[in-house]
Backbone bond lengths (Angstrom), bond angles and torsions (degrees), N, CA, C in turn:
res aa  C-N    CA-C-N  psi(-1)  N-CA   C-N-CA  omega(-1)  CA-C   N-CA-C  phi
1 X - - - 1.393 - - 1.634 104.19 -
2 X 1.294 115.00 136.32 1.494 120.57 178.91 1.561 111.59 -62.29
3 X 1.324 112.22 138.51 1.484 117.80 -178.19 1.437 114.51 -75.35
4 X 1.283 119.36 150.78 1.581 122.27 178.69 1.583 98.29 -79.09
5 X 1.265 107.72 169.03 1.571 115.70 175.99 1.526 112.51 -62.64
6 X 1.179 116.06 -34.80 1.545 124.70 -178.03 1.569 106.60 -74.70
7 X 1.214 116.49 -37.69 1.574 114.95 174.40 1.493 109.74 -74.48
8 X 1.271 117.39 -39.70 1.458 117.00 172.98 1.453 123.71 -56.34
9 X 1.388 109.64 -36.16 1.502 119.81 173.98 1.622 116.91 -67.79
10 X 1.356 103.54 -40.72 1.471 112.93 173.52 1.471 113.08 -63.59
11 X 1.314 122.32 -51.66 1.382 124.37 175.82 1.641 111.93 -51.30
12 X 1.306 111.92 -51.79 1.502 117.50 -177.51 1.553 113.97 -62.68
13 X 1.284 117.72 -24.02 1.472 121.10 177.46 1.417 110.49 -67.11
14 X 1.462 115.69 -32.05 1.361 122.24 -174.94 1.576 114.76 -89.52
15 X 1.369 116.46 2.76 1.439 120.62 -173.45 1.492 109.86 -123.00
16 X 1.327 113.71 108.47 1.440 118.30 -178.53 1.652 111.94 -70.33
17 X 1.246 111.28 130.42 1.482 113.92 172.44 1.539 118.76 89.88
18 X 1.365 108.59 -16.39 1.574 114.69 -178.25 1.575 110.34 -85.52
19 X 1.235 115.04 137.42 1.550 123.20 -173.23 1.492 106.78 -120.08
20 X 1.305 115.33 143.88 1.447 120.54 171.95 1.494 107.93 -85.34
21 X 1.273 115.83 124.21 1.569 123.53 -176.37 1.693 103.09 -115.71
22 X 1.301 109.10 127.79 1.494 125.34 173.82 1.660 105.93 43.43
23 X 1.204 110.84 38.38 1.564 117.27 169.66 1.676 110.48 52.55
24 X 1.346 111.39 24.53 1.583 115.71 179.85 1.498 109.03 -140.76
25 X 1.405 118.21 -20.90 1.462 115.48 -172.36 1.568 103.45 -122.01
26 X 1.344 114.41 164.18 1.484 126.50 158.17 1.542 106.89 -114.33
27 X 1.294 114.94 140.46 1.516 116.46 177.97 1.485 110.97 -146.90
28 X 1.472 113.05 146.23 1.431 115.62 -176.92 1.569 102.54 -143.53
29 X 1.300 115.08 148.78 1.429 124.74 174.56 1.597 108.49 -103.74
30 X 1.366 114.67 133.60 1.442 119.86 179.15 1.579 105.92 -125.01
31 X 1.344 108.37 128.06 1.578 116.91 -172.97 1.593 103.07 -107.17
32 X 1.285 110.04 140.09 1.503 119.94 179.33 1.534 115.57 -126.31
33 X 1.331 114.36 162.90 1.452 117.38 -177.77 1.454 113.31 -68.43
34 X 1.316 115.14 -38.84 1.507 122.14 176.87 1.534 108.89 -144.77
35 X 1.409 109.79 169.79 1.448 120.39 -175.82 1.595 114.57 -55.71
36 X 1.319 108.34 -51.11 1.606 117.36 179.38 1.489 110.37 -55.13
37 X 1.318 114.60 -42.20 1.556 109.63 179.59 1.536 114.50 -61.67
38 X 1.302 114.53 -35.68 1.515 120.25 178.01 1.504 112.57 -66.32
39 X 1.455 110.58 -38.79 1.519 110.20 176.37 1.507 108.21 -70.43
40 X 1.240 126.98 -33.06 1.511 126.85 179.39 1.476 105.49 -65.74
41 X 1.263 124.59 -42.05 1.427 128.63 173.08 1.538 112.31 -54.31
42 X 1.275 119.89 -45.01 1.427 127.68 -178.87 1.400 105.25 -60.31
43 X 1.465 116.45 -52.26 1.437 123.09 -173.11 1.613 108.49 -57.38
44 X 1.309 112.85 -40.63 1.493 114.07 -173.72 1.518 112.45 -70.81
45 X 1.397 116.33 -42.58 1.357 122.30 178.96 1.531 111.05 -71.75
46 X 1.307 119.69 -24.73 1.446 119.62 176.56 1.496 105.85 -72.11
47 X 1.204 124.13 -36.68 1.553 123.89 179.06 1.571 107.97 -65.92
48 X 1.315 120.32 -40.41 1.451 119.22 179.39 1.492 111.45 -68.11
49 X 1.404 113.02 -40.92 1.396 114.12 171.90 1.545 123.44 -65.85
50 X 1.185 115.83 -31.85 1.516 123.08 169.60 1.400 106.70 -69.09
51 X 1.246 124.49 -44.63 1.451 120.24 176.59 1.533 117.37 -56.38
52 X 1.315 112.90 -38.04 1.560 121.65 176.53 1.433 112.70 -81.57
53 X 1.345 120.24 -11.36 1.488 126.96 -174.78 1.508 105.82 51.99
54 X 1.396 115.77 45.16 1.471 121.39 166.66 1.493 111.69 -140.99
55 X 1.410 121.25 115.24 1.278 122.20 -158.75 1.653 113.90 -117.90
56 X 1.268 115.49 122.70 1.514 111.16 -179.54 1.556 112.32 -83.83
57 X 1.363 105.95 173.62 1.627 116.19 163.79 1.377 110.01 -82.00
58 X 1.364 116.99 133.72 1.450 120.33 -178.09 1.558 104.89 -133.72
59 X 1.336 108.96 130.96 1.459 115.68 179.12 1.533 108.12 -124.26
60 X 1.380 116.77 128.68 1.460 122.22 -178.92 1.560 106.89 -107.13
61 X 1.306 118.73 120.71 1.369 123.57 174.95 1.545 107.55 -127.28
62 X 1.316 108.95 93.04 1.604 118.61 -176.08 1.619 108.60 49.88
63 X 1.297 118.75 -105.72 1.463 121.25 -174.17 1.571 111.14 -101.18
64 X 1.322 112.84 16.41 1.600 115.95 -179.80 1.452 107.22 -127.03
65 X 1.345 114.68 124.43 1.511 121.49 -174.83 1.618 102.17 -116.85
66 X 1.198 114.07 131.57 1.527 124.15 -179.04 1.430 111.82 -116.62
67 X 1.328 119.63 118.62 1.473 128.81 -175.67 1.473 107.28 -107.35
68 X 1.457 122.07 126.98 1.304 127.09 177.01 1.505 110.17 -130.65
69 X 1.300 118.82 125.72 1.507 121.60 -172.10 1.516 113.10 -136.66
70 X 1.254 115.69 142.83 1.491 126.64 174.15 1.507 111.90 -153.06
71 X 1.307 114.66 171.17 1.516 118.75 170.60 1.415 112.94 -109.27
72 X 1.344 112.31 116.96 1.579 114.95 -172.94 1.514 106.84 -72.46
73 X 1.331 121.44 -41.27 1.490 120.43 -176.86 1.496 107.14 -64.23
74 X 1.228 122.29 -39.17 1.518 119.41 -176.97 1.522 108.90 -81.68
75 X 1.288 123.46 -12.97 1.523 126.96 176.93 1.539 99.12 74.05
76 X 1.246 135.06 38.19 1.387 130.54 178.60 1.578 106.80 164.40
77 X 1.295 114.35 -151.98 1.424 124.24 -172.29 1.481 109.53 -96.90
78 X 1.371 113.40 145.64 1.406 124.24 178.07 1.594 110.00 -135.78
79 X 1.287 113.31 169.52 1.459 119.10 -175.83 1.612 106.02 -60.06
80 X 1.279 119.80 -33.32 1.484 125.39 -177.92 1.435 107.32 -56.19
81 X 1.351 116.89 -45.81 1.500 122.12 -174.00 1.513 110.72 -58.22
82 X 1.335 118.61 -39.62 1.303 126.34 178.74 1.518 116.94 -77.49
83 X 1.328 112.65 -31.65 1.563 116.83 170.09 1.403 110.53 -63.24
84 X 1.345 118.48 -48.39 1.467 118.22 174.67 1.538 119.62 -60.91
85 X 1.277 113.54 -39.74 1.488 120.08 176.20 1.580 106.93 -55.82
86 X 1.213 114.85 -47.97 1.492 121.83 -176.60 1.582 104.17 -58.38
87 X 1.346 114.87 -46.77 1.554 113.70 -175.33 1.586 108.29 -66.49
88 X 1.315 115.16 -36.69 1.453 118.80 -179.76 1.566 110.76 -58.99
89 X 1.393 111.38 -43.63 1.511 120.71 177.83 1.557 106.16 -58.08
90 X 1.362 116.80 -50.21 1.412 119.75 -178.37 1.627 112.68 -55.16
91 X 1.250 114.23 -43.49 1.444 119.12 -177.04 1.631 102.70 -63.93
92 X 1.257 118.32 -50.84 1.510 125.39 -176.39 1.655 102.59 -56.14
93 X 1.232 121.02 -44.10 1.445 121.01 -175.30 1.469 111.82 -64.98
94 X 1.453 118.00 -42.91 1.404 121.37 178.48 1.427 110.88 -66.58
95 X 1.300 123.80 -31.25 1.490 124.11 -176.15 1.643 105.91 -78.75
96 X 1.279 124.07 -23.08 1.302 125.60 -178.01 1.442 114.61 -85.69
97 X 1.426 115.84 -18.60 1.524 122.46 177.19 1.506 111.14 -65.64
């Protein structure tokens, strides 16, 4: 179910680095030490996304990976988008340790 504006803002407050784009997407840029580390990050979040059957747009620009997510059926953002965003952040945190 699509989030209300109030719910959306509450979720965003708890998500470091995630930005609202065009009132329909959340997006975040992840920076890595080298190209292959970014590729490994993409591989890991792709597996999480596939398991959830909910797939983000992913852009790889050398050592910078941009992730953009939305829920097509809901025509906006849902709780699932934020749950996956949190999992992506967890993967990134483990890779940076």
